[in-house]
C-alpha positions as CSV (number, residue, x, y, z in Angstrom):
1,M,18.1,65.3,-46.8
2,I,16.5,62.8,-44.7
3,A,14.4,60.9,-47.2
4,G,10.8,61.2,-45.8
5,T,11.2,65.3,-45.6
6,Q,11.1,65.6,-49.0
7,G,9.1,68.6,-50.7
8,Y,9.3,70.0,-46.9
9,D,11.4,72.5,-48.1
10,R,9.5,74.2,-50.0
11,F,7.1,74.9,-47.5
12,I,9.0,75.8,-44.1
13,E,6.7,78.9,-43.2
14,L,3.2,76.9,-44.0
15,F,3.8,73.9,-42.4
16,I,4.8,75.6,-39.4
17,E,2.1,78.0,-40.0
18,S,-0.4,75.6,-40.3
19,N,1.0,73.5,-37.7
20,K,0.6,76.4,-34.9
21,T,-3.4,76.7,-35.0
22,L,-3.4,72.5,-34.4
23,D,-4.0,71.5,-30.8
24,F,-2.9,68.8,-29.8
25,F,-6.4,67.4,-27.6
26,D,-7.8,68.2,-31.4
27,V,-5.6,66.3,-33.7
28,C,-4.7,63.0,-31.4
29,N,-8.4,63.3,-29.4
30,D,-8.9,59.4,-29.8
31,F,-5.0,58.2,-28.5
32,I,-5.6,60.7,-25.4
33,E,-7.7,57.5,-22.9
34,F,-4.3,56.2,-23.7
35,L,-2.2,58.3,-22.4
36,P,-0.7,57.5,-19.2
37,K,-2.3,58.4,-16.2
38,K,1.1,59.4,-14.5
39,S,3.7,61.3,-15.2
40,S,5.7,58.8,-17.6
41,N,9.1,58.6,-20.4
42,I,6.9,59.5,-23.8
43,L,8.6,60.2,-27.2
44,D,7.3,62.0,-30.4
45,V,8.6,61.2,-33.2
46,G,8.6,63.8,-36.2
47,S,7.1,65.8,-33.5
48,G,7.9,69.1,-36.5
49,A,6.7,72.7,-35.2
50,G,6.2,70.9,-31.0
51,Q,2.6,71.4,-29.9
52,N,2.6,67.9,-29.2
53,S,5.6,67.4,-27.3
54,A,4.8,71.3,-25.7
55,A,1.0,69.8,-24.6
56,L,2.3,66.3,-23.4
57,A,4.8,68.4,-21.7
58,K,2.7,70.8,-19.9
59,L,-0.1,67.2,-18.9
60,G,2.8,66.5,-16.5
61,H,5.9,63.7,-18.8
62,K,8.7,64.1,-20.0
63,V,9.3,64.3,-23.6
64,T,11.9,63.3,-26.0
65,A,11.1,65.5,-29.7
66,V,12.7,63.9,-31.9
67,E,12.6,65.8,-35.6
68,P,14.6,65.1,-38.9
69,M,13.5,69.3,-40.5
70,P,16.1,71.3,-39.2
71,A,14.0,74.5,-39.6
72,F,10.9,73.0,-37.5
73,L,13.5,71.0,-34.7
74,Q,14.8,75.6,-34.1
75,F,11.1,76.8,-34.3
76,A,9.9,74.3,-31.8
77,Q,12.5,75.0,-29.7
78,N,12.8,78.5,-29.5
79,S,8.8,78.6,-29.4
80,Y,9.1,76.4,-26.1
81,K,11.7,77.2,-24.7
82,E,10.6,77.0,-21.5
83,I,8.8,73.7,-21.5
84,N,11.4,70.6,-19.9
85,I,11.4,69.0,-23.4
86,K,13.9,67.2,-24.8
87,W,14.5,67.7,-28.4
88,L,16.6,65.9,-30.7
89,S,17.3,65.7,-33.7
90,G,16.9,62.7,-36.0
91,S,14.6,60.4,-37.7
92,M,13.1,56.3,-38.2
93,P,13.2,54.1,-38.8
94,K,17.1,54.0,-36.7
95,L,16.3,56.6,-34.3
96,I,20.3,56.6,-33.8
97,C,19.8,59.7,-32.1
98,L,18.6,57.9,-29.0
99,A,21.4,56.9,-26.8
100,A,21.9,53.7,-25.8
101,N,21.4,53.8,-22.0
102,D,18.2,56.3,-22.4
103,P,15.8,55.4,-20.4
104,Q,13.3,53.3,-22.4
105,F,9.0,54.9,-22.9
106,D,5.4,54.6,-21.9
107,F,4.4,55.7,-24.4
108,I,5.4,57.1,-28.4
109,L,3.2,59.6,-30.8
110,I,3.9,58.9,-34.6
111,D,1.2,61.3,-35.6
112,A,1.2,62.2,-39.8
113,V,5.0,60.3,-40.8
114,W,4.0,56.7,-41.2
115,H,2.9,57.5,-44.9
116,H,6.8,58.6,-45.5
117,L,8.0,55.9,-44.9
118,N,8.5,52.8,-47.6
119,E,8.2,49.4,-46.7
120,L,11.3,47.8,-45.3
121,E,11.5,51.1,-43.4
122,R,8.7,50.4,-42.0
123,K,9.9,47.0,-40.9
124,S,13.2,48.5,-38.8
125,A,10.9,51.4,-37.3
126,A,8.9,48.4,-36.2
127,I,12.1,46.9,-34.5
128,R,13.3,49.5,-33.3
129,L,10.3,50.9,-31.4
130,A,10.0,47.7,-30.3
131,Q,13.4,48.3,-28.6
132,I,12.6,50.9,-27.2
133,I,9.2,50.7,-25.4
134,N,8.4,49.8,-22.2
135,S,6.3,46.6,-21.7
136,G,2.9,47.4,-21.2
137,G,4.3,51.0,-23.4
138,R,2.4,51.8,-26.2
139,C,2.3,53.8,-29.4
140,A,-0.1,55.3,-31.3
141,I,-0.1,56.1,-34.9
142,S,-2.1,58.3,-37.5
143,L,-1.5,56.7,-41.0
144,R,-2.5,58.4,-43.9
145,S,-4.3,57.9,-46.7
146,G,-4.9,59.9,-49.7
147,P,-2.6,62.3,-52.0
148,A,0.7,63.8,-51.3
149,G,0.8,67.4,-49.4
150,M,4.1,69.3,-48.4
151,G,5.5,66.2,-48.5
152,T,5.6,64.5,-51.3
153,R,7.6,61.0,-51.0
154,I,4.3,59.5,-49.7
155,F,3.5,55.6,-49.0
156,P,0.4,53.7,-49.3
157,T,-0.5,52.5,-45.2
158,S,-2.6,49.9,-43.8
159,A,-3.6,50.5,-40.7
160,D,-4.2,46.2,-41.0
161,T,-1.4,45.8,-42.4
162,T,0.8,47.9,-39.5
163,I,-0.8,46.2,-37.4
164,R,0.6,42.7,-37.9
165,Q,4.1,44.3,-38.5
166,F,3.7,44.9,-34.6
167,Q,1.9,41.8,-33.2
168,C,4.8,39.9,-35.3
169,L,7.0,42.0,-32.3
170,G,4.5,41.1,-28.8
171,F,2.2,44.5,-30.0
172,K,-1.6,44.2,-29.5
173,C,-4.0,46.7,-31.6
174,I,-5.6,48.2,-28.7
175,L,-7.9,50.7,-30.6
176,Q,-8.3,50.9,-34.3
177,L,-10.6,53.5,-36.1
178,N,-10.0,53.5,-40.2
179,N,-11.5,55.2,-42.7
180,Q,-11.5,59.5,-40.6
181,P,-11.8,62.8,-42.2
182,S,-8.9,64.8,-41.9
183,I,-9.0,67.9,-39.7
184,Y,-8.8,69.6,-42.4
185,S,-12.4,70.1,-44.6
186,Y,-10.7,71.2,-47.3
187,K,-8.5,68.4,-47.3
188,K,-12.2,65.6,-48.9
189,E,-9.3,63.3,-50.5
190,V,-7.6,62.3,-47.9
191,S,-8.1,59.8,-44.7
192,W,-6.5,59.1,-41.8
193,S,-6.8,55.5,-39.3
194,R,-5.2,55.4,-35.7
195,I,-4.2,52.7,-33.8
196,V,-2.7,52.2,-30.7
197,L,-0.7,49.2,-29.8
198,E,0.0,48.6,-26.3
199,K,3.6,46.0,-25.8
200,R,3.2,42.6,-24.1
């Protein structure tokens, strides 16, 4: 089992049902204006039940979706098999599922994943992301703060710390939104920060 997936195995059906109700254009609304304007290579890391990957593919992008939970990956593949998405089993920080000869990405989405990585894993993940993104490419990350949900391996997040980490790797922050409420009204103790980082 991938360490960051701890707890999700107890709530597989609940997670899938919950994710099916989420709309990419609501959850990732703050990121939409930063998406490439033409068809581009996009990576969705921690793609879960696949709804974000599907939405991006329907916009005309060439999407690679990486997910460590076999049940979530299988559901996504079955649900969106009519959409051209490259589904891979894998996880941060190393993303070894990506081949050395794969094209680099113009946009990377990391939605509701970063809090499952500890500090060392985040440093390693940031280095790996810097390796696989094109110059001028953008990395959009949502950062969760609050008590554990279905996933039980969580660590505090900080937008400022994450931005500094990526700045050391040649990124510039072009969006920072702090302390946004959860899309779920009953999760009043959970807040989100959203950042977009552009590779220089």
